[in-house]
C-alpha positions in Angstrom: 109.8 90.5 65.6 107.5 93.5 66.1 108.7 97.0 65.2 107.9 100.0 67.5 104.6 100.8 65.7 103.4 97.2 66.1 104.5 97.1 69.8 102.6 100.3 70.4 99.4 98.6 69.2 99.9 95.3 71.1 97.3 94.5 73.8 98.4 94.6 77.4 96.4 92.5 79.9 96.1 93.8 83.4 95.3 92.2 86.8 94.5 94.5 89.7 95.4 93.4 93.3 93.5 95.6 95.8 90.0 96.9 94.8 89.8 99.9 97.2 89.5 103.5 96.2 92.5 103.6 93.9 91.9 100.1 92.5 88.3 101.0 91.6 89.5 104.3 90.0 92.0 102.4 87.9 89.4 99.9 86.8 87.0 102.7 85.7 89.7 104.1 83.4 90.5 100.6 82.0 86.8 99.9 81.5 86.3 103.1 79.6 87.1 103.5 75.9 90.1 105.7 76.6 92.8 103.1 76.2 91.6 100.2 74.1 94.9 98.4 74.1 94.9 98.1 77.9 92.5 95.2 78.9 91.5 94.5 82.5 91.2 90.7 82.9 91.5 90.0 86.7 90.6 91.6 90.0 92.0 90.2 93.2 90.8 91.2 96.6 89.9 89.7 100.0 86.2 88.9 100.4 85.7 89.5 96.7 82.0 88.8 96.8 81.6 92.1 98.7 83.6 94.0 96.1 81.9 93.0 92.9 80.4 95.9 90.9 78.2 95.7 87.8 80.1 98.3 85.7 83.1 95.9 85.2 82.9 93.7 82.1 81.5 90.2 82.6 84.7 88.8 81.1 86.8 90.0 84.1 87.8 87.2 86.5 87.1 88.1 90.2 89.2 86.2 92.7 90.4 86.3 96.3 93.4 84.1 95.4 96.7 85.7 94.4 97.8 82.3 93.2 95.0 82.5 90.6 96.5 85.8 89.3 100.0 84.3 89.2 98.8 81.4 87.1 96.9 83.6 84.7 98.4 85.0 81.5 98.2 88.7 82.6 101.1 90.8 81.4 101.1 93.3 84.3 100.1 93.0 87.9 98.9 96.3 89.5 99.6 96.2 93.2 97.4 98.5 95.2 97.1 96.9 98.6 99.7 99.1 100.3 102.1 98.4 103.2 105.1 96.0 103.3 103.3 92.7 104.0 102.1 90.8 102.0 102.8 93.3 99.2 106.6 92.7 99.3 106.2 88.9 98.8 103.5 89.2 96.2 105.5 91.7 94.1 108.5 89.4 94.3 106.4 86.4 93.2 104.8 88.4 90.3 108.2 89.4 89.0 109.5 85.8 89.4 106.5 84.6 87.4 107.5 86.8 84.5 105.0 89.6 85.0 105.8 93.3 85.1 104.4 95.2 88.1 103.0 98.7 88.5 102.5 99.9 92.1 101.4 102.9 94.1 103.0 101.5 97.2 105.3 104.2 98.6 106.4 102.2 101.7 107.3 99.2 99.5 109.4 101.2 97.1 111.0 103.3 99.8 112.1 100.3 101.8 112.5 97.6 99.2 112.7 99.4 95.8 116.3 98.7 95.1 116.0 95.0 95.8 112.8 94.7 93.7 114.2 96.7 90.8 117.2 94.4 90.8 114.9 91.4 90.6 112.9 93.0 87.8 116.1 93.6 85.9 117.3 90.0 86.4 113.9 88.7 85.2 113.7 91.0 82.2 110.6 92.6 83.6 109.7 96.2 84.7 108.7 97.7 88.0 107.1 101.1 87.6 105.9 103.3 90.5 105.1 106.8 89.4 102.0 106.8 91.6 104.0 106.2 94.8 105.0 109.9 95.1 102.5 112.8 94.8 99.7 110.8 93.2 98.8 112.2 89.8 101.7 114.6 89.6 104.3 113.1 87.1 107.2 114.2 89.4 109.3 111.0 89.1 109.2 111.1 85.3 109.9 114.8 85.4 113.0 114.3 87.7 114.2 111.3 85.8 113.6 112.5 82.2 112.6 116.1 82.1 115.5 117.3 84.3 118.0 114.6 83.2 120.2 117.3 81.5 120.7 119.1 84.8 122.5 118.1 88.0 120.1 118.2 90.9 121.4 119.3 94.3 118.3 119.4 96.4 114.6 118.6 96.6 111.9 120.0 98.9 108.2 119.5 98.9 104.9 119.2 100.5 104.2 115.5 100.1 101.2 114.8 102.4 97.8 116.2 101.6 96.4 115.4 105.0 98.9 117.5 106.8 98.7 120.3 104.3 94.9 120.4 104.7 95.2 120.5 108.5 97.8 123.2 108.5 96.0 125.4 106.0 92.8 125.1 108.0 94.6 126.1 111.2 96.0 129.0 109.4 92.7 130.2 107.8 90.4 129.6 110.8 92.7 129.8 113.8 91.3 126.4 115.0 93.2 123.9 117.1 95.1 121.0 115.6 92.5 118.6 117.0 89.6 120.5 115.4 91.3 120.6 112.0 92.1 116.9 112.2 88.5 116.0 113.0 87.3 118.1 110.0 89.9 116.4 107.7 88.6 113.0 108.9 85.0 113.9 108.3 85.8 115.1 104.8 87.8 111.9 104.0 91.2 113.7 103.8 92.5 111.9 106.9 92.4 108.3 108.0 90.7 107.1 111.2 94.3 106.5 112.4 96.2 109.5 111.0 99.5 108.6 112.6 101.4 107.9 109.4 100.5 111.3 108.0 100.8 113.6 111.0 104.0 112.0 112.4 105.6 112.3 108.9 106.1 108.6 108.0 104.1 108.9 104.8 106.1 112.0 103.6 109.4 110.3 104.7 108.8 107.3 102.5 108.1 109.6 99.5 111.2 111.7 100.3 113.4 108.6 100.3 112.1 107.7 96.8 112.7 111.3 95.6 116.2 111.1 96.9 116.8 108.0 94.9 115.2 109.1 91.7 116.2 112.8 91.8 119.5 112.9 93.6 120.8 109.4 92.8 121.4 108.5 96.4 120.1 105.4 98.1 119.2 106.0 101.8 117.6 104.0 104.6 114.1 105.4 105.2 114.4 105.1 109.0 117.6 107.3 108.9 115.5 110.3 107.8 114.5 112.2 111.0 110.8 113.2 111.6 109.1 115.9 113.6 105.3 115.6 114.0 103.0 118.5 113.3 101.1 117.8 116.6 103.1 120.4 118.6 101.7 123.3 116.6 99.2 125.8 118.2 97.1 128.4 116.6 99.4 131.1 118.0 102.2 129.7 115.8 100.2 130.7 112.7 99.7 134.2 114.1 103.4 134.7 114.7 104.2 133.1 111.3 101.9 135.6 109.6 103.7 138.5 111.3 106.9 137.2 109.9 105.4 137.0 106.4 105.4 133.2 106.5 103.0 130.2 106.7 103.5 126.8 108.3 103.8 123.7 106.2 105.0 120.1 106.7 108.2 120.2 104.5 110.2 117.2 103.3 113.6 118.2 102.1 116.9 116.8 101.1 120.2 118.2 99.9 123.4 116.7 98.7 126.3 117.4 101.1 129.2 118.7 98.9 132.3 116.5 98.6 130.7 113.6 100.5 128.3 110.8 99.9 125.9 112.1 102.6 122.5 113.6 102.0 120.9 116.1 104.4 117.3 115.1 104.9 114.3 115.6 107.2 110.6 115.9 107.4 109.2 118.5 109.8 106.9 121.4 110.1 108.6 124.6 109.0 107.9 128.3 108.3 108.0 129.1 104.6 107.6 132.4 102.9 104.0 133.0 102.1 104.8 134.0 98.5 107.1 131.0 97.9 106.2 128.0 95.9 105.7 126.0 99.1 103.7 128.7 100.8 101.2 129.1 97.9 100.1 125.4 98.1 96.9 125.0 100.0 94.4 122.4 101.0 95.2 118.8 100.1 97.6 119.7 97.2 101.2 118.5 96.9 104.3 120.2 95.5 107.8 119.1 94.7 110.5 121.7 94.0 113.8 120.5 92.6 116.9 122.7 92.6 119.2 122.2 89.6 122.8 123.4 89.2 122.0 124.9 85.8 118.2 125.2 85.6 117.5 126.6 89.0 114.1 125.8 90.6 111.6 123.6 88.9 108.2 123.0 90.6 105.7 120.1 90.1 102.4 120.7 91.8 98.8 119.4 91.8 96.6 117.0 93.7 98.8 114.3 95.2 96.2 111.9 96.6 92.8 110.4 96.0 91.6 107.7 93.6 91.4 110.0 90.6 94.9 111.5 90.5 96.6 108.3 91.7 94.8 106.1 89.2 95.9 108.4 86.4 99.6 107.8 87.4 99.0 104.1 87.5 97.4 104.0 84.1 100.2 106.2 82.7 102.7 103.5 83.9 100.6 100.9 82.2 100.7 102.9 79.0 104.5 103.1 79.3 104.7 99.3 79.5 102.2 98.7 76.7 103.9 101.2 74.4 107.3 99.4 74.7 109.2 102.5 75.9 112.5 101.8 77.5 112.3 102.0 81.3 115.6 100.4 82.5 115.6 99.7 86.2 119.0 101.2 86.6 117.7 104.6 85.6 115.0 104.7 88.2 116.9 104.0 91.5 120.4 103.1 92.5 120.2 99.3 92.7 123.9 98.3 92.7 125.1 100.4 95.7 124.4 100.3 99.4 122.7 103.0 101.5 124.6 106.3 101.9 124.7 108.4 105.1 121.9 110.8 106.1 122.9 114.0 107.8 120.5 116.0 109.9 122.7 119.1 110.0 120.8 121.9 108.2 121.7 125.6 108.5 118.6 127.8 108.8 117.1 130.8 110.5 115.0 129.5 113.4 111.7 130.1 115.1 111.4 129.2 118.8 108.1 129.6 120.7 108.3 129.7 124.5 105.4 129.5 126.9 106.5 130.8 130.3 105.4 132.1 133.7 106.5 135.7 133.0 108.9 137.5 135.3 111.9 139.8 134.9 115.0 138.2 133.4 113.3 135.5 131.3 114.4 136.8 127.9 117.9 137.7 129.2 118.4 134.2 130.5 117.3 132.6 127.2 119.4 135.0 125.2 122.4 134.2 127.3 122.1 130.4 126.6 121.7 131.1 122.9 124.8 133.3 123.0 126.9 130.6 124.8 126.0 128.3 121.9 127.1 130.9 119.3 123.5 131.7 118.2 122.5 135.2 117.6 118.9 136.3 118.5 117.3 138.1 115.6 114.0 139.3 117.1 111.5 138.8 120.0 107.8 138.8 119.2 105.1 139.0 121.9 101.4 139.3 121.2 99.5 141.4 123.7 96.6 140.1 125.7 98.0 136.8 127.0 98.0 136.0 130.7 101.4 136.5 132.4 101.0 133.1 134.1 101.2 131.3 130.7 102.7 133.7 128.2 103.6 132.6 124.7 106.3 134.6 122.9 108.7 133.9 120.1 112.4 134.4 119.5 113.7 134.2 116.0 117.3 133.3 115.5 119.8 134.1 112.8 121.1 131.2 110.6 122.6 128.5 112.7 123.1 124.7 112.7 120.5 122.2 113.8 122.9 120.8 116.4 123.4 124.3 117.9 119.7 124.8 118.4 119.3 121.3 119.9 122.2 122.0 122.3 120.8 125.3 123.4 117.2 124.0 124.0 118.7 121.1 125.9 120.3 123.6 128.3 117.0 125.4 128.7 115.1 122.3 129.8 115.6 122.7 133.5 114.6 126.4 133.7 111.7 126.7 136.2 109.7 129.4 134.2 108.7 127.0 131.4 105.0 126.2 131.3 105.4 124.1 128.1 108.5 122.8 126.4 109.9 125.2 123.8 108.6 124.6 120.3 111.2 125.0 117.5 110.7 125.3 113.7 113.2 126.1 111.0 112.5 129.2 108.8 113.0 128.3 105.2 113.7 131.3 103.0 113.3 131.5 99.2 116.7 130.6 97.7 118.3 129.5 100.9 120.8 126.7 100.6 122.5 125.1 103.6 
């Protein structure tokens, strides 16, 4: 039987499934001399003839058949095809065939992680997924191991580089959402179909994983509410700046005291410009964990792209090759069912109205807020806008999500609206609901 030193020197053979941007970046690391005990032996992809490159060793087997990979003696399958199908079936079959799996597939882990980790445990294999959240930032390991001595009560972060790039461009150049999105697509920061990013589905899957790993709660991904960033206008960034804030897509979750519920949501929000979230620009990501004893701990860096993501994948391979203990039970809750998700946060609020101006507009809106036990904090109105379509902002003192929704619902029928009111929470440093 090998001791720890011998196990650390044992060769680990690797098969990659999916030879796109990340798959190629992983292969380049494995084909370098950086990790001699990790050996790439198989690459599996559709239309494999179009994928072959001359910098991969001639000993590597290229195949378009997943069956070929299952029959091979590879120790670890690296799944990089993304999505739920066929990835879910292929990962199950790989674990059933006695192979450990490393994946960067956030949707798979968010929706099926508990089931797959249970299967890995039952088969004496491992399923590692550090690259599924925030790319090359070792946030899952940091939450699971580095902060294991603390009791985490909340997590918030900027988890989608595409959205962050768009929002920081709108902030810096006062361009429209459409113009910033087009620029992001031209530079490769956004997909041709950016729906998963801008509507929040990508960040939601990552948040569900963070809730499981960091807060120890298993939640259904679809229970986490989303608000797209598409409703933002350049004027929102002007008003945010006057308030000392910037706009970011924020994914956040908090334990609800004395219950099994977790407050969670993904939405654009105003954050203080000098806060950890406010300082993150471009396509970078950040995760901020709130601990009972240690306070705030931030993990930041580039969360997407072939380079950073491949580093996380190879780090998981090194964990497996080195024989370190990675019990499934310590990574996500796999023996309990989903717990409730609450949407009831308590925050200050930013509400932008666009109206046909006339006397009594502000008084009418303030009256409705008052009836819903919401105090108006301030009214901001930039000069120079036409009275026929006038944008202005009302900021509200701390109140519940449901109270804001109820008040805005009452305002829907008012005839002076030129656009529906646009609402964002204002997240202050140190605020806890």
